[in-house]
N, C-alpha and C positions, 0 to 999 in steps of 0.2 A: 504494500499500499504505499505509494510514493507521495511525498508532499506536493502541494499544489503547484508551486513554481516549476519544479522538475517535470511533473506530468504535462504541464502546458507547453513548456519550452521544447520538450522532446516531440510532442504532437505537431509543433509548429514547423519543424524542419522541412517538410515538403513544401511549405508555403514560401519560404525565403528564397527569393530569386537572386541569382548571382549578378551583381552589378560590379563596377570597378571598385576595388578596395580602397577605402579612404580612412586614414587615421587622424588626419588633421580636422579641426573643428571650425565651423563657421556658424556659431550658435547665438545669434542675436536673439535675446529673449522675447522680443516683439514678434518673432516668427513662430513661437510655440503656441499651440492652441490653449484656450482657457480650459481649466480643469475643475470640474465639480464631480468628484467620484461618487458622491451620495446620490446625485441625480440619475446615475446609471444603475442603481440597485434594483433587483427584481421586485415587483409588487407582490408576488405570490409567496415570497419567503419571509416570514416575520423574523425579527432579530431573535436569535437564540440566546439563552442564558443558562446559568447552572440550574435554574428551576425547571427548564424545559429540556435539559439534557438527558438523553437516554443512556448515554455512555460517558459519565463524567470521568476525568482523570483520577487515577488511584495513586496516592502517596504512600511511600514505603519508608521514608526516612524521617527520623525525629529531628533532624537538623533544620527542617523547614516547616513553616505554617502552611495551612491548607491553600492550594492554588486558587487564584481568582482571576477573571479576565480584566484586562486593562480597560480604560474608559472610552467614551464615544469619540474622542479625538483620534483614536487609532482603530478600534474595532467597529465593524459594521455588520450587516446581514450578508455581506459579500465574503470573499476569501482573503484573509491576511495570512501571510506566510513568510518564511525565511527571515526571521528577525535578526537584528544585530544591535546590541546595546553598547554604548560607550562605557568606559570604565567608571565614570562619575555617576552613571545611572540617570543622566538628563537628556540624552539624545538617543533616539531609537529609529533605525532604518528598517524597512519591511516592504515586501512585495504585495501588491494588491491587484485583485481582479474582481469585478462586481458580481459575476454569477458563474460559479464553478461548473455549472451544467452546460454552459454555452460552448460551442465548438471553438477551438483556439484560433482558427482563421478569422472569426468574427471578433474575438477578444482583442487581437493585435490591431484591429481597426477602430476600436471604440474610443481611442484618445485618452483613456483613463487607466487602463491596465499597465502596470509598471511599478517603479520604485518610488517609495515615499519616505518622508522623514517627519518625525514629531519631536517637539522639545518639551521638556517638563518644566513648567513655569508655575511657581507658587504651589508646588506639589501636584499639579494637574497637567496631564498630557494635553497639549495644544492640538488644534485640528492639523492633521498631517498635510503636507504640501508635496507636490510631485518633484521628483529629482530627474532632470533630463540628462541622459548620457548618449544622446544620439543627435545628429543634425536635423534641423526642422525639416519636416516632410518626409523623412526617411523612416522605414520600418525598423523596429527593434523591440525586443522583450527582455528587460534587464531585471536582475535580482540577485539573490544569494550573495550579499555583500559581506566582506570582511575588511575592516579599516584599521590601520596602524599609523598613528601620526597623520601626516599629509598624504598618505598613500591609500587608495581604495582598490580592492580586488573585487571583481563581480563577474557573474555569468551573464551571457547575452546570446540570443539568437537574433541576427541582424543581417541587413542587406550587405552583400560583399563578402559573406562568409558562409561556409557550408556547416550546418548543424549548430550545436550549442557550444560556444568557446568561452574561454576566460579572458578578461580584459583588466587593464589597470587604468586608474585615473589619478590626477593629482589635485589637491586642493590649493587654489591660487589666492586664497584669502576671501574670496566671494562665492565661488562655485567650484564644482568638480570639473576639470578640463583635461585636455591632452589625453583622452582615452585612447588606449593603445593595445592591440593584440598581444597576448602574453607570449606568443611565439610557438613554432612547431616543436621545439624541444619539450616544452611542457605539455602541449596538447597532443602531439602525435607519438612522441617517443615515451615520455613518462605517463601520459594519459591521465592527466589531473581531472578530477571531478570537483564537486563542491568542496570548499577549502576554508582554512583559517590560517592566517599569517601571524607568526609569533617570532619576533626578532628576524633573523634571516632563514628561519625554518618554515617551510610550507607544509602544514598538515592537510591531508586531503583524502577523500575516498575514491576508489577506483576498483573496477573489476578486471584490471590488467592481469596477464598471466603471472603465475608465481604466488598468488595469494591463496588464502585458505578456503575460499568459497565465493559468495556472492560479492558485494562490496567489502573491501578491507580498508583500514586506515593505514596510510603510508606517510612517509616524510620525504622531502627533498630539501637540500640546504643551498642557499644562494651565496655565491662567491663572485662578487662583481656582477658581470652580466651572465655568468654560468650557473647552472644548476647541477647538483650532484645526482648520481644514480639513486633511484628511489629505494627506501628502506621500509620493509613491512614491520609495523609494530605488532608483532605476533602475540604479545601478552594481552592485547585488548581485542583481538580478532577472533572470530569463530567461523565455522563453515557457512553460517547464515549471513545476513546482512548487518554490517558494521559501518555506519556512515555519518555524515554531517558533523565533523569534529569541531569542537570549541576548546581552546586551551586558556586556562586562567591567566591573568596577567603575570603572576609569579611563576608560571610554568609548572606548578605542582599538581594540577588536575587537568585531565582531558575528559570532556563529556561527549558522548556519542548517542546515536539513535540506533536501536536494534528493533527487530520484530519480536513481539512477545504475545503468545496466544492469538496471532493473526492480525495484531495492530501495532503501530509504532509505540515504542517505549524508550525512556531516557535512562542511560547508565553513566556512572561516574567512576573513573580510575584515578587513584592517587599515586603519585610518584614517590617511591621510597628509595632515596639515593638516586641511582641511575636507572631503577627498575620500575615499570609500571605494574601496579598490583591488579589482581582480578577485578574487573569492573562489577559494581553493585548497582542493582536496579533502584532508581529514585522515584520514577513515575511510570505508570503504564496507562494503557487504554486510550489510544488516539492522542498520544503526547509525543512530540519530537522536536527536533532542530533546536537544541538548547543553546542559550547565550547567557552570560553572567556579567554583572557589574562587579566592581572591586569590593563592594559590601558583601558579596556572596549571594545576592538575590538572583534567583533563577527565572529566566524568561523562556517561554517555549511556545510552540503552536499546538493548539487543541482543535481537532476536527470533529465536527458535529455530523452525525449520521442519523437518517431516518429511513427505515425499511431497507437497510443496507446501502443506501445511496448517500454520498457526501453532499451536504447542502450549504455548508458554511465552515470557515476556519477563523479562529480568533488568536490573538496574542495573549497569553496568560503569564501570571507571575506567581512564584512561590517565594515568600520572603524568608530570608535566612533568620533564624532565631537568635 
């Protein structure tokens, strides 16, 4: 059961037509469409809540309070997905699409599906705004963000490229710019999937050969413009799916998504010296894609299902005690 962004982006591959590849930006904000993502929400899907949830997330750890959804500045009756929280807990990036039931070739044209950011002001999450990572008028579906300092890594299906690829962008003090293809070394040789950047180490999931099963967690290390051969973190991998890694700022915890009893579940592994310990389950039942602030608060995606059909996804938080 794959998260919303990956499912939509993979389905989008046949739609993306090959144009001349462009890495340089010509992004006058006046050329971007006005975005009101709430206006695109389906009328027949009421906003879900813990009270209407048939399959609420199940917490297994005493380290956390019961998980709750974030506010209306972020969550809607559509699909919020692929969150990334800043270390200070005041900036949250996420992917959004208004109706997860709609075919992806229509979503990509709706002008609202894509990457958003919300800021926590006076302890309230403000209304999220669209983050543009493509030239005006060009097709793209962007998400799965990892940010370190002034560098953003993100996944994108876009004009000029075949399939879903990884790109980088740089913060210029006002916006993310200079988005650049991560290169064939990472995409075709190492076969990087969704990732987390920590120092010069890229943690990522991949079904590349040499793994233990489905997705495995791997690392590759940057040395200037070069990337090392990938290393499988065997201590955290299983013959099943182990994906969507997040590493704490101190490098002592790695959080991953696995499948448990048929739905996504969140696991944590703690580093003991140079060794990763056996991962322990923290949350189960349609819970995945963990991201943490430096206070240890856990943010994740919870999928709502009715009659075995996904109708919504929200960003949840479990506060560290």
